[in-house]
C-alpha positions in Angstrom: 0.1 0.1 0.2 1.3 3.3 -1.1 2.5 5.9 1.8 3.0 3.1 4.5 6.2 2.6 6.0 7.9 -0.8 6.7 6.1 -1.6 10.0 2.8 -0.7 8.4 2.4 2.7 9.6 0.9 5.9 7.5 1.0 9.3 9.0 -1.8 11.9 8.7 -1.9 15.3 9.9 -4.5 16.6 12.6 -4.2 20.6 12.1 -5.6 23.0 14.9 -7.8 25.9 14.6 -8.6 29.1 16.0 -11.7 30.9 16.8 -11.3 34.5 14.9 -14.4 35.3 17.4 -16.9 33.5 19.2 -20.5 34.9 20.6 -23.0 33.3 22.4 -26.6 34.3 20.8 -29.0 32.2 22.6 -29.9 28.9 24.8 -31.9 26.1 23.1 -34.5 24.1 24.6 -32.3 21.3 25.2 -29.7 23.5 27.3 -27.2 23.9 24.2 -25.7 27.1 23.4 -26.2 28.9 19.9 -22.6 29.8 18.9 -21.7 32.3 16.0 -17.4 31.9 15.3 -15.4 32.1 12.5 -13.0 28.5 12.3 -9.5 29.4 11.0 -7.3 26.1 10.2 -3.9 26.6 11.2 -0.6 24.8 9.5 0.5 23.3 12.5 -0.9 20.6 15.0 -1.1 17.1 16.0 -0.3 14.2 13.8 -2.0 10.4 13.7 -0.4 7.4 13.0 -2.3 4.7 11.7 -1.8 0.7 10.8 -4.6 -1.4 9.8 -5.0 -5.0 11.2 -6.9 -7.6 9.8 -8.5 -8.8 13.0 -11.3 -6.0 13.8 -9.6 -4.4 16.9 -9.1 -0.5 17.7 -6.0 -0.1 19.7 -4.3 2.8 20.7 -0.6 2.5 21.0 1.0 3.9 23.9 -0.5 6.2 26.7 -2.4 9.4 26.5 -0.4 12.4 27.8 -3.3 13.9 29.2 -4.4 10.6 31.1 -7.2 10.1 28.9 -8.4 6.5 29.1 -8.6 4.8 25.7 -12.2 4.4 26.0 -12.7 7.8 26.2 -10.2 8.9 23.7 -11.8 10.7 20.8 -9.6 8.9 18.2 -10.4 5.5 19.5 -13.8 6.4 19.7 -13.8 7.8 16.0 -12.1 4.7 14.6 -14.8 2.6 16.2 -17.6 4.7 15.4 -16.9 4.6 11.4 -16.0 1.1 11.9 -19.6 0.3 13.0 -21.3 2.8 10.7 -19.8 1.5 7.6 -19.7 -2.4 8.9 -16.3 -2.6 8.3 -14.5 -5.5 9.0 -11.0 -3.9 9.4 -9.1 -2.8 12.7 -6.4 -0.2 13.2 -3.5 0.7 15.4 -3.5 4.5 16.7 -0.8 6.7 18.0 -1.5 10.2 18.5 1.4 12.3 18.6 0.5 15.3 20.3 1.5 18.9 20.1 -1.7 20.7 20.3 -2.3 21.3 24.4 -5.3 19.8 26.1 -8.2 22.4 27.2 -6.8 25.3 25.1 -9.6 25.9 22.5 -7.0 25.0 19.7 -9.1 22.0 18.7 -6.6 18.8 19.3 -9.0 16.4 20.6 -11.8 17.2 17.6 -9.1 17.1 15.0 -7.5 13.9 15.8 -11.1 12.4 15.9 -11.5 14.0 12.3 -8.3 12.8 10.8 -8.9 9.4 12.0 -12.3 9.3 10.6 -11.0 10.9 7.3 -7.7 8.8 7.0 -9.4 5.5 8.0 -12.1 6.2 5.8 -9.6 6.1 3.1 -7.3 3.2 4.3 -10.4 1.2 4.8 -11.6 2.3 1.5 -15.4 2.4 3.3 -15.6 5.5 0.9 -18.3 7.3 2.9 -18.1 10.6 1.8 -17.7 14.2 3.5 -21.2 14.8 4.3 -21.6 11.3 5.9 -18.3 11.7 7.8 -19.2 15.1 9.2 -22.6 13.8 10.5 -20.4 11.0 12.5 -18.2 13.5 13.5 -20.6 15.6 15.2 -21.5 12.6 17.3 -18.1 13.1 18.7 -18.2 17.0 19.0 -19.5 20.2 17.9 -16.1 21.2 16.0 -15.0 17.6 14.4 -17.1 18.6 11.5 -15.2 21.7 10.5 -12.1 19.3 10.4 -13.6 16.9 8.7 -14.5 19.5 5.7 -11.2 21.0 6.3 -12.3 24.6 5.0 -12.3 27.6 7.1 -15.9 28.4 7.6 -18.2 30.9 9.4 -20.0 28.5 11.6 -23.5 28.9 13.6 -25.7 26.1 15.2 -23.1 24.5 17.9 -20.8 25.0 15.4 -21.4 22.6 13.0 -23.5 24.6 10.5 -20.6 25.6 8.5 -20.2 28.1 5.2 -16.8 28.0 3.9 -15.0 31.3 4.1 -11.7 32.7 2.4 -9.8 34.0 4.7 -6.5 36.5 4.0 -3.1 34.8 4.7 -1.8 35.7 7.9 0.7 34.4 11.0 -0.1 33.9 14.3 1.7 33.8 17.5 0.2 31.2 20.3 0.5 31.3 23.6 -0.4 28.8 26.2 -0.1 29.5 29.9 -0.6 25.9 31.0 -4.2 26.0 32.3 -6.4 23.6 31.0 -9.6 25.5 30.4 -12.9 23.7 31.8 -15.6 24.3 29.0 -18.7 23.1 31.0 -17.8 25.6 34.0 -17.4 28.1 31.6 -20.9 27.8 30.3 -22.2 27.9 33.9 -20.7 31.0 34.7 -23.3 33.8 35.6 -21.2 36.7 33.8 -20.8 34.6 30.8 -22.9 36.5 27.8 -25.4 34.5 26.3 -27.4 37.1 24.1 -24.9 38.6 21.7 -27.3 40.0 18.9 -26.6 37.8 15.7 -24.3 39.3 13.3 -23.8 38.1 9.7 -21.0 37.0 7.1 -20.5 40.8 6.1 -20.3 42.4 9.6 -17.2 40.2 9.8 -15.8 41.0 6.4 -16.1 44.6 7.0 -14.3 44.0 10.7 -17.3 44.8 12.8 -17.1 41.8 14.8 -14.8 41.1 17.6 -14.4 39.3 20.8 -14.9 36.1 22.4 -17.6 35.5 25.2 -15.5 33.5 27.3 -12.4 35.9 27.7 -13.7 38.1 30.5 -14.9 35.1 32.2 -11.9 33.3 31.4 -9.7 36.0 32.6 -11.2 36.9 35.9 -11.3 32.6 37.0 -7.2 32.1 35.7 -4.8 34.6 36.7 -2.2 33.3 34.1 -4.1 33.6 31.2 -4.9 37.5 32.5 -1.2 37.7 32.5 -0.9 36.8 28.9 -3.2 39.3 28.0 -1.6 42.1 30.3 2.0 41.6 29.1 0.6 41.5 25.2 -2.1 44.3 25.2 0.6 47.3 25.0 1.8 46.0 21.9 -0.6 43.9 20.3 -4.2 43.1 20.0 -4.3 39.2 22.0 -7.6 37.3 21.1 -8.9 33.9 23.2 -9.6 30.9 21.1 -12.4 29.0 21.7 -13.3 28.3 25.5 -9.5 28.8 26.1 -6.9 28.8 27.4 -4.8 29.6 24.6 -4.2 33.7 23.3 -3.1 34.3 20.1 -2.0 37.6 18.0 -2.7 37.9 14.3 0.2 39.6 12.0 0.5 40.1 8.5 4.1 38.3 8.8 6.5 35.7 10.5 8.6 38.4 11.6 5.7 40.7 12.9 4.5 37.3 15.0 8.3 36.7 16.3 9.0 40.3 17.2 6.4 39.9 20.0 8.1 36.3 21.4 10.0 38.5 24.1 6.7 40.1 25.4 5.2 36.3 26.3 5.1 35.7 29.7 8.1 33.4 31.5 6.8 29.9 32.1 4.6 30.1 29.0 4.6 27.6 25.9 4.6 29.5 22.3 4.4 29.1 18.6 4.8 31.2 15.2 2.8 29.6 13.4 0.8 29.9 9.6 -3.0 30.2 8.8 -3.8 27.6 6.3 -5.9 28.3 3.2 -7.8 24.6 3.8 -6.4 21.6 6.0 -3.8 19.8 5.3 -5.4 16.9 5.8 -7.3 17.3 2.3 -4.2 18.0 0.7 -2.6 14.6 2.4 -5.8 12.3 1.1 -5.5 13.8 -2.4 -1.9 13.1 -2.6 -2.7 9.4 -1.8 -5.7 9.1 -3.9 -4.1 10.9 -7.0 -0.5 10.3 -7.2 0.2 7.3 -4.6 2.6 9.5 -2.5 2.9 9.4 1.1 0.2 10.9 3.3 3.3 12.4 5.5 4.9 13.5 2.0 
């Protein structure tokens, strides 16, 4: 099989995302919140290694750095869900090579799950198609569909109703203060703004939308997150992604982002990364399909 090493492993990208803004516009009868956001995919993230099995078992190789059990691991759950839905007799070994911090609002677990769905759909030859894979992804989490579809997007609903959106090239300084943000706790915060007026794509394009509903709440609850904002605000316009805790600054060039690195508080992890026009996962699948090249090549 093309793209597989001598030990039977193939390697697939699982890119991170940013929320360029995030508003909560209401609450549904089932208790879930209605959101508006723009997802920006990054040319940076985790990698998923997969090796096919003939015995039908789904096995995570190695342990989770975040202490997540195998049964709760989204990558494992994604493989089992695809296997069941497609009635596929094959199995897979899975290694998740983590770079995206957990609880940072960068979509690491969701992206890992999406990559497993998309890559195994190719490797198992189940060929369910993008729409069906996105529907499966939604059963795993609201952010999974955007990674399955692999395009920057305007998002509404729970974050799963997506309209592809062309975004200008940009570089980003990412800062992680070492805080694991608990999304459920933030949604319960009494000072969370849940009634922002609905906006439009035109509002975003005209730069009339900004802010993240979770930012003031998380900055109040987590001094280390607030310290990042305090350190960067004299020099730039930091923003929170998702429900945090990662903070980012958008820049026109890599050099502009690197100039800010000395301003990052001690003890924080930081990266300078590029925004992507579309997901590197789609590129990897296309290379395998059309040229037979390695997914990691």
